[in-house]
Backbone of each chain as nested JSON, in Angstrom:
{
  "chains": [
    {"id": "A", "residues": [
      {"number": 1, "name": "UNK", "atoms": {"N": [117.342, 89.479, 82.408], "CA": [117.888, 90.602, 83.089], "C": [116.937, 91.865, 83.179]}},
      {"number": 2, "name": "UNK", "atoms": {"N": [117.132, 92.223, 84.72], "CA": [116.286, 93.154, 84.685], "C": [116.413, 94.652, 84.585]}},
      {"number": 3, "name": "UNK", "atoms": {"N": [115.788, 95.688, 84.016], "CA": [116.097, 96.582, 83.42], "C": [116.6, 97.404, 84.629]}},
      {"number": 4, "name": "UNK", "atoms": {"N": [117.796, 98.088, 84.64], "CA": [118.417, 98.742, 85.53], "C": [117.338, 100.697, 86.447]}},
      {"number": 5, "name": "UNK", "atoms": {"N": [116.387, 100.665, 85.172], "CA": [115.685, 101.746, 85.525], "C": [114.031, 101.259, 86.433]}},
      {"number": 6, "name": "UNK", "atoms": {"N": [114.2, 100.125, 86.435], "CA": [112.784, 99.375, 87.369], "C": [112.905, 100.364, 88.549]}},
      {"number": 7, "name": "UNK", "atoms": {"N": [114.044, 100.438, 89.155], "CA": [114.123, 100.158, 90.5], "C": [113.562, 101.916, 91.134]}},
      {"number": 8, "name": "UNK", "atoms": {"N": [114.056, 102.778, 89.802], "CA": [113.381, 103.913, 89.622], "C": [112.568, 104.247, 89.877]}},
      {"number": 9, "name": "UNK", "atoms": {"N": [111.724, 103.446, 89.314], "CA": [109.96, 103.331, 89.041], "C": [109.565, 103.199, 90.414]}},
      {"number": 10, "name": "UNK", "atoms": {"N": [109.882, 101.874, 90.988], "CA": [109.392, 101.725, 92.338], "C": [109.566, 102.552, 93.296]}},
      {"number": 11, "name": "UNK", "atoms": {"N": [111.155, 103.025, 93.564], "CA": [111.182, 104.208, 94.113], "C": [110.345, 105.529, 94.099]}},
      {"number": 12, "name": "UNK", "atoms": {"N": [109.586, 106.081, 92.579], "CA": [108.77, 106.632, 92.739], "C": [108.031, 106.294, 93.253]}},
      {"number": 13, "name": "UNK", "atoms": {"N": [106.978, 104.63, 92.904], "CA": [105.705, 105.26, 93.65], "C": [105.854, 104.684, 94.604]}},
      {"number": 14, "name": "UNK", "atoms": {"N": [107.011, 104.428, 95.558], "CA": [106.758, 104.249, 97.172], "C": [106.232, 106.085, 97.821]}},
      {"number": 15, "name": "UNK", "atoms": {"N": [106.798, 106.779, 97.109], "CA": [107.125, 107.804, 97.553], "C": [105.075, 108.539, 97.051]}},
      {"number": 16, "name": "UNK", "atoms": {"N": [104.634, 107.953, 95.972], "CA": [103.504, 108.175, 95.766], "C": [102.514, 107.12, 96.658]}},
      {"number": 17, "name": "UNK", "atoms": {"N": [102.925, 106.491, 97.482], "CA": [102.179, 105.973, 98.53], "C": [101.745, 106.604, 99.694]}},
      {"number": 18, "name": "UNK", "atoms": {"N": [103.582, 107.067, 99.742], "CA": [103.597, 108.016, 101.484], "C": [102.756, 109.178, 101.142]}},
      {"number": 19, "name": "UNK", "atoms": {"N": [102.489, 109.993, 99.614], "CA": [101.824, 110.687, 99.917], "C": [100.523, 111.314, 99.852]}},
      {"number": 20, "name": "UNK", "atoms": {"N": [99.784, 109.907, 100.422], "CA": [98.718, 109.318, 101.023], "C": [98.079, 109.926, 101.851]}},
      {"number": 21, "name": "UNK", "atoms": {"N": [99.149, 109.474, 102.854], "CA": [99.692, 109.93, 104.226], "C": [99.061, 111.131, 104.609]}},
      {"number": 22, "name": "UNK", "atoms": {"N": [99.701, 112.218, 103.928], "CA": [99.085, 113.825, 103.789], "C": [98.126, 114.01, 103.602]}},
      {"number": 23, "name": "UNK", "atoms": {"N": [97.501, 112.842, 102.461], "CA": [95.961, 113.679, 102.221], "C": [94.734, 112.802, 103.531]}},
      {"number": 24, "name": "UNK", "atoms": {"N": [95.438, 111.547, 103.403], "CA": [94.21, 111.496, 104.832], "C": [94.501, 112.045, 105.932]}},
      {"number": 25, "name": "UNK", "atoms": {"N": [95.294, 112.515, 106.438], "CA": [95.149, 113.424, 108.15], "C": [95.303, 114.815, 107.589]}},
      {"number": 26, "name": "UNK", "atoms": {"N": [95.508, 115.359, 106.318], "CA": [95.75, 116.677, 106.289], "C": [94.716, 117.403, 106.584]}},
      {"number": 27, "name": "UNK", "atoms": {"N": [94.61, 118.408, 107.927], "CA": [93.573, 118.871, 108.194], "C": [93.286, 119.863, 107.599]}},
      {"number": 28, "name": "UNK", "atoms": {"N": [93.538, 120.567, 106.672], "CA": [92.986, 121.713, 105.982], "C": [92.506, 120.805, 104.535]}},
      {"number": 29, "name": "UNK", "atoms": {"N": [92.035, 121.781, 103.504], "CA": [92.267, 121.654, 102.125], "C": [93.555, 121.645, 101.557]}},
      {"number": 30, "name": "UNK", "atoms": {"N": [94.172, 122.532, 102.288], "CA": [95.254, 123.041, 101.02], "C": [96.424, 122.387, 101.387]}},
      {"number": 31, "name": "UNK", "atoms": {"N": [96.862, 121.189, 102.237], "CA": [97.417, 120.332, 102.39], "C": [97.275, 119.468, 101.65]}},
      {"number": 32, "name": "UNK", "atoms": {"N": [96.03, 118.967, 101.619], "CA": [95.157, 117.735, 100.778], "C": [95.831, 118.248, 98.906]}},
      {"number": 33, "name": "UNK", "atoms": {"N": [95.525, 119.403, 98.632], "CA": [95.887, 120.348, 97.611], "C": [97.25, 119.898, 97.035]}},
      {"number": 34, "name": "UNK", "atoms": {"N": [98.319, 120.727, 98.004], "CA": [99.749, 120.173, 97.894], "C": [99.979, 118.426, 97.994]}},
      {"number": 35, "name": "UNK", "atoms": {"N": [99.509, 118.031, 98.592], "CA": [99.552, 116.112, 98.16], "C": [99.351, 115.744, 96.422]}},
      {"number": 36, "name": "UNK", "atoms": {"N": [98.241, 116.346, 96.64], "CA": [98.19, 116.055, 95.374], "C": [98.707, 116.585, 94.155]}},
      {"number": 37, "name": "UNK", "atoms": {"N": [99.388, 117.639, 94.134], "CA": [100.163, 118.426, 93.273], "C": [101.419, 117.592, 93.046]}},
      {"number": 38, "name": "UNK", "atoms": {"N": [102.306, 117.005, 94.418], "CA": [103.11, 116.699, 94.771], "C": [103.189, 115.04, 93.935]}},
      {"number": 39, "name": "UNK", "atoms": {"N": [101.883, 114.383, 94.079], "CA": [101.465, 113.04, 93.142], "C": [102.245, 113.06, 92.013]}},
      {"number": 40, "name": "UNK", "atoms": {"N": [101.042, 114.443, 91.36], "CA": [100.348, 114.856, 90.091], "C": [102.881, 114.637, 89.349]}},
      {"number": 41, "name": "UNK", "atoms": {"N": [103.847, 115.826, 89.221], "CA": [104.822, 115.537, 89.684], "C": [105.016, 114.433, 89.891]}},
      {"number": 42, "name": "UNK", "atoms": {"N": [105.53, 113.661, 90.543], "CA": [106.09, 111.868, 90.688], "C": [105.275, 111.285, 89.757]}},
      {"number": 43, "name": "UNK", "atoms": {"N": [104.119, 111.149, 88.997], "CA": [103.635, 110.347, 88.205], "C": [104.467, 110.691, 86.685]}},
      {"number": 44, "name": "UNK", "atoms": {"N": [104.227, 112.111, 86.919], "CA": [105.084, 112.932, 85.05], "C": [106.293, 111.839, 85.572]}},
      {"number": 45, "name": "UNK", "atoms": {"N": [107.003, 112.122, 86.328], "CA": [108.606, 111.254, 86.149], "C": [108.455, 110.051, 85.674]}},
      {"number": 46, "name": "UNK", "atoms": {"N": [107.86, 109.396, 87.05], "CA": [107.767, 108.402, 86.703], "C": [107.399, 107.55, 85.06]}},
      {"number": 47, "name": "UNK", "atoms": {"N": [106.372, 108.157, 84.232], "CA": [105.712, 108.33, 83.315], "C": [107.035, 108.049, 82.108]}},
      {"number": 48, "name": "UNK", "atoms": {"N": [107.855, 109.489, 82.377], "CA": [109.136, 109.346, 81.705], "C": [110.125, 108.344, 81.628]}},
      {"number": 49, "name": "UNK", "atoms": {"N": [110.366, 107.727, 82.648], "CA": [111.147, 107.015, 82.689], "C": [110.6, 105.922, 82.934]}},
      {"number": 50, "name": "UNK", "atoms": {"N": [109.157, 105.42, 82.676], "CA": [108.874, 104.342, 82.34], "C": [108.402, 104.013, 80.364]}},
      {"number": 51, "name": "UNK", "atoms": {"N": [108.561, 105.26, 80.096], "CA": [108.67, 105.511, 78.1], "C": [109.991, 105.378, 78.238]}},
      {"number": 52, "name": "UNK", "atoms": {"N": [110.881, 105.641, 78.48], "CA": [112.653, 104.995, 78.654], "C": [113.001, 103.371, 78.182]}},
      {"number": 53, "name": "UNK", "atoms": {"N": [111.996, 103.041, 79.753], "CA": [112.035, 101.127, 79.703], "C": [111.427, 100.549, 78.264]}},
      {"number": 54, "name": "UNK", "atoms": {"N": [110.23, 100.976, 78.011], "CA": [109.833, 100.344, 76.801], "C": [110.039, 100.793, 75.464]}},
      {"number": 55, "name": "UNK", "atoms": {"N": [111.516, 102.018, 75.48], "CA": [111.398, 102.258, 74.206], "C": [110.808, 103.108, 72.803]}},
      {"number": 56, "name": "UNK", "atoms": {"N": [109.806, 103.683, 73.324], "CA": [108.574, 103.728, 72.465], "C": [108.837, 105.417, 73.038]}},
      {"number": 57, "name": "UNK", "atoms": {"N": [108.908, 106.269, 71.377], "CA": [108.903, 107.62, 71.826], "C": [107.535, 108.08, 72.25]}},
      {"number": 58, "name": "UNK", "atoms": {"N": [106.209, 107.316, 71.652], "CA": [104.737, 107.767, 71.583], "C": [104.755, 107.627, 73.232]}},
      {"number": 59, "name": "UNK", "atoms": {"N": [105.046, 106.914, 74.098], "CA": [104.952, 106.986, 75.182], "C": [105.198, 108.508, 76.238]}},
      {"number": 60, "name": "UNK", "atoms": {"N": [106.546, 109.324, 75.433], "CA": [106.808, 110.416, 76.285], "C": [105.806, 111.554, 75.935]}},
      {"number": 61, "name": "UNK", "atoms": {"N": [104.983, 111.695, 74.759], "CA": [103.497, 112.299, 74.301], "C": [102.535, 112.437, 76.059]}},
      {"number": 62, "name": "UNK", "atoms": {"N": [102.144, 110.859, 76.31], "CA": [101.451, 111.102, 77.062], "C": [101.964, 111.706, 78.359]}},
      {"number": 63, "name": "UNK", "atoms": {"N": [103.165, 111.974, 78.527], "CA": [103.557, 112.68, 79.779], "C": [103.316, 113.756, 79.529]}},
      {"number": 64, "name": "UNK", "atoms": {"N": [103.916, 114.373, 78.822], "CA": [103.58, 116.375, 78.022], "C": [102.442, 116.49, 78.773]}},
      {"number": 65, "name": "UNK", "atoms": {"N": [101.355, 115.792, 78.205], "CA": [99.521, 116.242, 77.763], "C": [99.021, 115.987, 79.849]}},
      {"number": 66, "name": "UNK", "atoms": {"N": [99.44, 115.005, 80.361], "CA": [99.832, 114.566, 81.894], "C": [100.046, 115.725, 82.213]}},
      {"number": 67, "name": "UNK", "atoms": {"N": [101.371, 115.969, 82.054], "CA": [101.536, 117.712, 82.693], "C": [100.967, 118.971, 82.365]}},
      {"number": 68, "name": "UNK", "atoms": {"N": [100.149, 119.106, 81.847], "CA": [99.445, 120.104, 81.226], "C": [98.562, 119.953, 82.083]}},
      {"number": 69, "name": "UNK", "atoms": {"N": [97.643, 118.703, 82.143], "CA": [96.439, 118.955, 82.627], "C": [96.851, 118.537, 83.774]}},
      {"number": 70, "name": "UNK", "atoms": {"N": [97.28, 118.522, 84.627], "CA": [97.713, 118.388, 86.384], "C": [98.044, 119.761, 86.829]}},
      {"number": 71, "name": "UNK", "atoms": {"N": [98.438, 120.283, 85.62], "CA": [98.43, 122.059, 86.616], "C": [97.249, 123.296, 86.08]}},
      {"number": 72, "name": "UNK", "atoms": {"N": [96.301, 122.086, 85.287], "CA": [95.461, 122.825, 85.073], "C": [94.666, 122.687, 86.211]}},
      {"number": 73, "name": "UNK", "atoms": {"N": [94.327, 121.606, 86.465], "CA": [93.764, 120.996, 87.828], "C": [93.833, 121.742, 89.117]}},
      {"number": 74, "name": "UNK", "atoms": {"N": [95.534, 121.311, 89.647], "CA": [95.573, 122.225, 90.178], "C": [94.972, 124.062, 90.901]}},
      {"number": 75, "name": "UNK", "atoms": {"N": [95.435, 124.758, 89.674], "CA": [94.546, 125.927, 89.289], "C": [93.675, 126.314, 89.491]}},
      {"number": 76, "name": "UNK", "atoms": {"N": [92.511, 125.187, 88.749], "CA": [91.454, 125.287, 89.397], "C": [90.728, 125.467, 91.097]}},
      {"number": 77, "name": "UNK", "atoms": {"N": [91.611, 124.593, 91.519], "CA": [91.439, 124.452, 92.986], "C": [91.824, 125.528, 93.456]}},
      {"number": 78, "name": "UNK", "atoms": {"N": [93.185, 125.73, 93.382], "CA": [93.591, 127.144, 93.774], "C": [92.744, 128.471, 93.672]}},
      {"number": 79, "name": "UNK", "atoms": {"N": [92.202, 128.152, 92.753], "CA": [91.112, 129.281, 92.467], "C": [90.065, 129.744, 92.967]}},
      {"number": 80, "name": "UNK", "atoms": {"N": [89.36, 128.197, 93.753], "CA": [88.265, 127.803, 94.579], "C": [88.492, 128.37, 95.755]}},
      {"number": 81, "name": "UNK", "atoms": {"N": [89.696, 127.884, 96.001], "CA": [90.355, 128.101, 97.516], "C": [90.895, 129.635, 97.851]}},
      {"number": 82, "name": "UNK", "atoms": {"N": [91.234, 130.11, 97.138], "CA": [91.852, 131.796, 97.348], "C": [90.346, 132.51, 96.898]}},
      {"number": 83, "name": "UNK", "atoms": {"N": [89.143, 131.72, 96.217], "CA": [87.638, 132.638, 96.226], "C": [87.504, 133.573, 95.082]}},
      {"number": 84, "name": "UNK", "atoms": {"N": [88.385, 133.279, 94.401], "CA": [88.39, 134.116, 93.246], "C": [87.526, 133.137, 91.775]}},
      {"number": 85, "name": "UNK", "atoms": {"N": [87.256, 132.294, 91.965], "CA": [86.141, 131.512, 90.656], "C": [84.842, 131.788, 91.193]}}
    ]},
    {"id": "B", "residues": [
      {"number": 1, "name": "UNK", "atoms": {"N": [109.273, 90.64, 88.289], "CA": [109.622, 91.194, 89.826], "C": [108.84, 92.31, 90.053]}},
      {"number": 2, "name": "UNK", "atoms": {"N": [110.022, 93.137, 89.64], "CA": [110.193, 94.503, 90.382], "C": [108.493, 95.495, 89.779]}},
      {"number": 3, "name": "UNK", "atoms": {"N": [108.146, 94.827, 88.285], "CA": [107.042, 95.319, 87.983], "C": [105.645, 94.765, 88.616]}},
      {"number": 4, "name": "UNK", "atoms": {"N": [105.682, 93.482, 88.613], "CA": [104.275, 92.863, 89.933], "C": [104.589, 93.881, 91.33]}},
      {"number": 5, "name": "UNK", "atoms": {"N": [105.687, 94.028, 91.85], "CA": [105.62, 95.162, 92.829], "C": [105.178, 96.719, 92.657]}},
      {"number": 6, "name": "UNK", "atoms": {"N": [105.43, 97.049, 91.255], "CA": [104.592, 98.456, 90.93], "C": [103.261, 97.805, 90.701]}},
      {"number": 7, "name": "UNK", "atoms": {"N": [103.058, 96.978, 90.301], "CA": [101.458, 96.901, 89.439], "C": [100.29, 96.769, 90.964]}},
      {"number": 8, "name": "UNK", "atoms": {"N": [101.394, 95.752, 92.147], "CA": [100.148, 96.131, 93.177], "C": [100.256, 97.408, 94.166]}},
      {"number": 9, "name": "UNK", "atoms": {"N": [101.264, 98.025, 94.439], "CA": [101.543, 99.651, 94.453], "C": [100.258, 100.569, 94.346]}},
      {"number": 10, "name": "UNK", "atoms": {"N": [100.49, 100.492, 92.945], "CA": [99.646, 101.313, 92.287], "C": [98.214, 101.119, 92.199]}},
      {"number": 11, "name": "UNK", "atoms": {"N": [97.574, 99.388, 92.503], "CA": [96.396, 99.225, 92.517], "C": [96.17, 99.51, 93.724]}},
      {"number": 12, "name": "UNK", "atoms": {"N": [96.999, 99.272, 95.253], "CA": [96.216, 99.747, 96.492], "C": [96.711, 100.843, 96.711]}},
      {"number": 13, "name": "UNK", "atoms": {"N": [97.082, 101.687, 95.808], "CA": [96.629, 103.072, 95.821], "C": [95.399, 103.899, 95.206]}},
      {"number": 14, "name": "UNK", "atoms": {"N": [95.189, 102.993, 94.576], "CA": [93.745, 103.317, 93.555], "C": [92.391, 102.697, 94.931]}},
      {"number": 15, "name": "UNK", "atoms": {"N": [93.0, 101.778, 95.118], "CA": [91.412, 100.994, 96.823], "C": [91.518, 102.894, 97.42]}},
      {"number": 16, "name": "UNK", "atoms": {"N": [92.908, 102.632, 98.002], "CA": [92.374, 104.122, 99.018], "C": [92.45, 105.292, 98.353]}},
      {"number": 17, "name": "UNK", "atoms": {"N": [92.132, 105.82, 97.663], "CA": [92.028, 106.649, 97.23], "C": [90.656, 106.887, 97.098]}},
      {"number": 18, "name": "UNK", "atoms": {"N": [89.78, 105.091, 96.193], "CA": [88.463, 105.11, 96.558], "C": [87.926, 104.981, 97.35]}},
      {"number": 19, "name": "UNK", "atoms": {"N": [88.604, 104.341, 98.784], "CA": [88.35, 104.474, 99.678], "C": [87.787, 105.729, 100.266]}},
      {"number": 20, "name": "UNK", "atoms": {"N": [88.687, 107.053, 100.728], "CA": [88.962, 107.798, 101.176], "C": [87.564, 108.718, 99.959]}},
      {"number": 21, "name": "UNK", "atoms": {"N": [87.467, 108.621, 99.023], "CA": [85.986, 109.544, 98.538], "C": [85.088, 109.343, 98.737]}},
      {"number": 22, "name": "UNK", "atoms": {"N": [84.76, 107.688, 99.646], "CA": [83.776, 108.187, 100.172], "C": [83.757, 108.231, 101.658]}},
      {"number": 23, "name": "UNK", "atoms": {"N": [84.782, 108.376, 102.112], "CA": [85.058, 108.928, 103.247], "C": [85.026, 110.277, 103.801]}},
      {"number": 24, "name": "UNK", "atoms": {"N": [85.243, 110.896, 103.307], "CA": [85.92, 112.512, 102.964], "C": [84.02, 112.88, 103.132]}},
      {"number": 25, "name": "UNK", "atoms": {"N": [84.14, 113.969, 103.911], "CA": [82.367, 114.593, 104.386], "C": [82.801, 116.095, 103.586]}},
      {"number": 26, "name": "UNK", "atoms": {"N": [84.23, 116.393, 103.688], "CA": [84.521, 118.148, 102.862], "C": [84.823, 117.112, 101.219]}},
      {"number": 27, "name": "UNK", "atoms": {"N": [83.595, 117.989, 100.671], "CA": [83.274, 117.689, 99.277], "C": [84.038, 118.021, 98.485]}},
      {"number": 28, "name": "UNK", "atoms": {"N": [85.223, 119.106, 99.137], "CA": [85.932, 119.539, 97.883], "C": [87.603, 118.801, 97.952]}},
      {"number": 29, "name": "UNK", "atoms": {"N": [87.745, 118.107, 99.744], "CA": [88.491, 116.86, 99.82], "C": [87.892, 115.759, 98.585]}},
      {"number": 30, "name": "UNK", "atoms": {"N": [86.361, 115.634, 98.711], "CA": [86.372, 114.494, 97.372], "C": [86.828, 114.352, 96.949]}},
      {"number": 31, "name": "UNK", "atoms": {"N": [86.429, 116.16, 95.655], "CA": [87.075, 115.957, 94.175], "C": [88.657, 115.386, 94.422]}},
      {"number": 32, "name": "UNK", "atoms": {"N": [89.545, 115.958, 95.065], "CA": [90.797, 115.919, 95.318], "C": [90.768, 114.447, 95.032]}},
      {"number": 33, "name": "UNK", "atoms": {"N": [90.307, 113.663, 96.06], "CA": [90.761, 111.996, 95.73], "C": [90.135, 111.411, 94.514]}},
      {"number": 34, "name": "UNK", "atoms": {"N": [88.947, 112.334, 94.22], "CA": [88.512, 111.232, 92.913], "C": [89.429, 111.782, 92.065]}},
      {"number": 35, "name": "UNK", "atoms": {"N": [90.17, 113.076, 91.671], "CA": [91.405, 113.621, 90.537], "C": [92.721, 112.804, 90.522]}},
      {"number": 36, "name": "UNK", "atoms": {"N": [92.565, 111.964, 92.297], "CA": [93.904, 111.395, 92.27], "C": [93.575, 109.946, 91.715]}},
      {"number": 37, "name": "UNK", "atoms": {"N": [92.69, 109.891, 92.071], "CA": [92.089, 108.591, 91.45], "C": [91.932, 108.425, 90.333]}},
      {"number": 38, "name": "UNK", "atoms": {"N": [92.048, 109.534, 89.097], "CA": [91.775, 108.766, 87.746], "C": [93.295, 109.252, 87.192]}},
      {"number": 39, "name": "UNK", "atoms": {"N": [93.996, 110.126, 88.091], "CA": [95.859, 110.007, 87.204], "C": [95.869, 108.483, 87.798]}},
      {"number": 40, "name": "UNK", "atoms": {"N": [95.734, 108.187, 89.118], "CA": [96.934, 106.658, 89.419], "C": [96.059, 105.894, 88.317]}},
      {"number": 41, "name": "UNK", "atoms": {"N": [94.931, 105.707, 87.896], "CA": [94.485, 104.908, 87.039], "C": [95.111, 105.192, 85.454]}},
      {"number": 42, "name": "UNK", "atoms": {"N": [94.967, 105.818, 85.453], "CA": [95.476, 106.569, 84.06], "C": [97.629, 106.011, 84.17]}},
      {"number": 43, "name": "UNK", "atoms": {"N": [98.02, 106.301, 85.27], "CA": [99.35, 105.267, 85.056], "C": [98.788, 104.116, 85.301]}},
      {"number": 44, "name": "UNK", "atoms": {"N": [97.815, 102.934, 85.702], "CA": [98.206, 101.492, 85.609], "C": [97.629, 101.495, 84.461]}},
      {"number": 45, "name": "UNK", "atoms": {"N": [96.778, 101.858, 83.428], "CA": [96.643, 101.818, 81.835], "C": [98.069, 101.734, 81.101]}},
      {"number": 46, "name": "UNK", "atoms": {"N": [98.608, 102.989, 81.843], "CA": [99.778, 103.405, 81.324], "C": [101.151, 102.039, 81.254]}},
      {"number": 47, "name": "UNK", "atoms": {"N": [101.154, 101.581, 82.375], "CA": [101.876, 100.397, 82.884], "C": [101.237, 98.725, 81.482]}},
      {"number": 48, "name": "UNK", "atoms": {"N": [99.998, 98.947, 82.033], "CA": [99.477, 98.015, 81.159], "C": [100.072, 98.152, 79.534]}},
      {"number": 49, "name": "UNK", "atoms": {"N": [100.462, 99.435, 79.042], "CA": [100.999, 100.235, 77.604], "C": [100.214, 100.033, 76.464]}},
      {"number": 50, "name": "UNK", "atoms": {"N": [99.182, 101.177, 77.232], "CA": [97.993, 101.79, 76.426], "C": [98.019, 102.77, 76.965]}},
      {"number": 51, "name": "UNK", "atoms": {"N": [98.862, 103.738, 76.133], "CA": [98.766, 104.894, 75.932], "C": [97.991, 106.069, 75.302]}},
      {"number": 52, "name": "UNK", "atoms": {"N": [96.959, 105.589, 74.621], "CA": [96.257, 106.371, 73.958], "C": [94.558, 106.326, 75.388]}},
      {"number": 53, "name": "UNK", "atoms": {"N": [94.717, 104.854, 75.629], "CA": [93.26, 105.298, 76.897], "C": [93.892, 105.858, 77.867]}},
      {"number": 54, "name": "UNK", "atoms": {"N": [95.145, 105.454, 78.305], "CA": [96.215, 106.597, 79.413], "C": [95.67, 108.454, 78.797]}},
      {"number": 55, "name": "UNK", "atoms": {"N": [95.764, 108.465, 77.868], "CA": [96.082, 109.761, 77.6], "C": [94.58, 110.533, 77.566]}},
      {"number": 56, "name": "UNK", "atoms": {"N": [93.393, 109.557, 77.281], "CA": [92.413, 110.238, 77.171], "C": [91.467, 110.166, 78.583]}},
      {"number": 57, "name": "UNK", "atoms": {"N": [92.359, 109.548, 79.383], "CA": [91.817, 109.262, 80.327], "C": [92.58, 109.982, 81.695]}},
      {"number": 58, "name": "UNK", "atoms": {"N": [93.55, 110.82, 81.161], "CA": [94.134, 111.95, 81.938], "C": [93.592, 113.338, 81.815]}},
      {"number": 59, "name": "UNK", "atoms": {"N": [93.007, 113.746, 80.262], "CA": [92.704, 114.8, 79.874], "C": [91.25, 114.709, 80.111]}},
      {"number": 60, "name": "UNK", "atoms": {"N": [90.274, 113.935, 79.931], "CA": [88.891, 114.158, 80.911], "C": [89.113, 113.549, 82.517]}},
      {"number": 61, "name": "UNK", "atoms": {"N": [89.391, 112.478, 82.998], "CA": [89.705, 112.545, 84.526], "C": [90.666, 113.457, 85.538]}},
      {"number": 62, "name": "UNK", "atoms": {"N": [91.187, 114.395, 85.112], "CA": [92.028, 114.625, 86.029], "C": [91.479, 116.32, 85.442]}},
      {"number": 63, "name": "UNK", "atoms": {"N": [91.56, 116.99, 84.097], "CA": [91.302, 117.828, 83.105], "C": [89.914, 118.539, 83.501]}},
      {"number": 64, "name": "UNK", "atoms": {"N": [89.091, 117.529, 82.869], "CA": [87.519, 118.293, 83.019], "C": [86.672, 117.848, 84.21]}},
      {"number": 65, "name": "UNK", "atoms": {"N": [86.958, 116.215, 84.798], "CA": [86.375, 115.81, 85.622], "C": [86.323, 117.582, 87.216]}},
      {"number": 66, "name": "UNK", "atoms": {"N": [87.668, 117.608, 87.453], "CA": [88.181, 117.746, 88.405], "C": [87.364, 119.642, 88.259]}},
      {"number": 67, "name": "UNK", "atoms": {"N": [87.944, 119.995, 87.352], "CA": [86.975, 121.123, 87.232], "C": [85.422, 121.771, 87.15]}},
      {"number": 68, "name": "UNK", "atoms": {"N": [84.863, 120.517, 86.477], "CA": [83.093, 120.798, 86.405], "C": [82.867, 119.987, 88.106]}},
      {"number": 69, "name": "UNK", "atoms": {"N": [83.757, 119.081, 88.809], "CA": [83.29, 119.525, 90.074], "C": [83.523, 120.268, 90.786]}},
      {"number": 70, "name": "UNK", "atoms": {"N": [84.424, 121.568, 90.609], "CA": [84.746, 122.612, 91.772], "C": [83.58, 123.352, 91.298]}},
      {"number": 71, "name": "UNK", "atoms": {"N": [83.215, 123.303, 89.84], "CA": [81.918, 124.372, 89.506], "C": [80.642, 123.668, 90.051]}},
      {"number": 72, "name": "UNK", "atoms": {"N": [80.332, 123.005, 89.97], "CA": [79.397, 122.567, 90.883], "C": [79.756, 122.794, 92.333]}},
      {"number": 73, "name": "UNK", "atoms": {"N": [80.248, 122.763, 93.049], "CA": [80.421, 122.736, 94.276], "C": [80.709, 123.8, 94.732]}},
      {"number": 74, "name": "UNK", "atoms": {"N": [80.913, 124.657, 93.527], "CA": [80.857, 126.351, 94.055], "C": [79.181, 127.004, 93.891]}},
      {"number": 75, "name": "UNK", "atoms": {"N": [78.589, 126.201, 92.831], "CA": [76.671, 126.986, 92.742], "C": [76.483, 125.896, 93.74]}},
      {"number": 76, "name": "UNK", "atoms": {"N": [76.88, 124.887, 94.961], "CA": [75.852, 124.26, 95.635], "C": [76.877, 124.434, 97.191]}},
      {"number": 77, "name": "UNK", "atoms": {"N": [76.367, 123.301, 98.488], "CA": [76.842, 123.5, 99.062], "C": [78.409, 122.698, 99.43]}},
      {"number": 78, "name": "UNK", "atoms": {"N": [79.022, 123.227, 100.684], "CA": [80.402, 122.529, 100.229], "C": [80.438, 121.481, 101.159]}},
      {"number": 79, "name": "UNK", "atoms": {"N": [79.719, 121.459, 102.55], "CA": [80.157, 120.364, 103.287], "C": [78.486, 119.226, 102.926]}},
      {"number": 80, "name": "UNK", "atoms": {"N": [79.081, 118.224, 103.521], "CA": [77.747, 116.913, 103.38], "C": [77.393, 117.045, 104.695]}},
      {"number": 81, "name": "UNK", "atoms": {"N": [76.53, 117.451, 105.244], "CA": [75.753, 117.281, 106.047], "C": [75.188, 115.738, 106.559]}},
      {"number": 82, "name": "UNK", "atoms": {"N": [75.044, 115.736, 107.798], "CA": [74.834, 114.407, 108.75], "C": [73.522, 113.582, 108.317]}},
      {"number": 83, "name": "UNK", "atoms": {"N": [73.719, 112.831, 107.827], "CA": [72.603, 111.519, 107.756], "C": [71.074, 111.942, 107.839]}},
      {"number": 84, "name": "UNK", "atoms": {"N": [69.998, 112.003, 108.308], "CA": [68.856, 112.119, 108.967], "C": [68.745, 111.083, 109.585]}}
    ]}
  ]
}
């Protein structure tokens, strides 16, 4: 029997692949930053759902660390683009 | 079956982002693609059920490496010149 949460992860991964179009075509660096940030959020969502599928508590902790670090990474790039860094 | 499709899509995304790091002339965009590569390889480690490797990859690859790349680009030139 297939776990009913697997199609949800599949949809999230397809959305991640669609974000690559904006990363490739994006004319300005701002478009690319927004594409990467969207991929980070989608990845955190898919990590939580995968932790539900595998039925392990420790897998949720990875998603928490992941969300924090994606914020720091985006913040650095945004401060560089704003000219403050 | 669905798990195999997810694996194939994530690995295709890894190949595309690694190719983008090679093709971008703007070094900031190349650093962005490198950060995306490390996030996707962390997702792949997670899919292979190795959460400790995934957590260290996310910490080092996404947080530290992108920040250090940005600091290095700030001190040097941003756009790569054409090969002589």
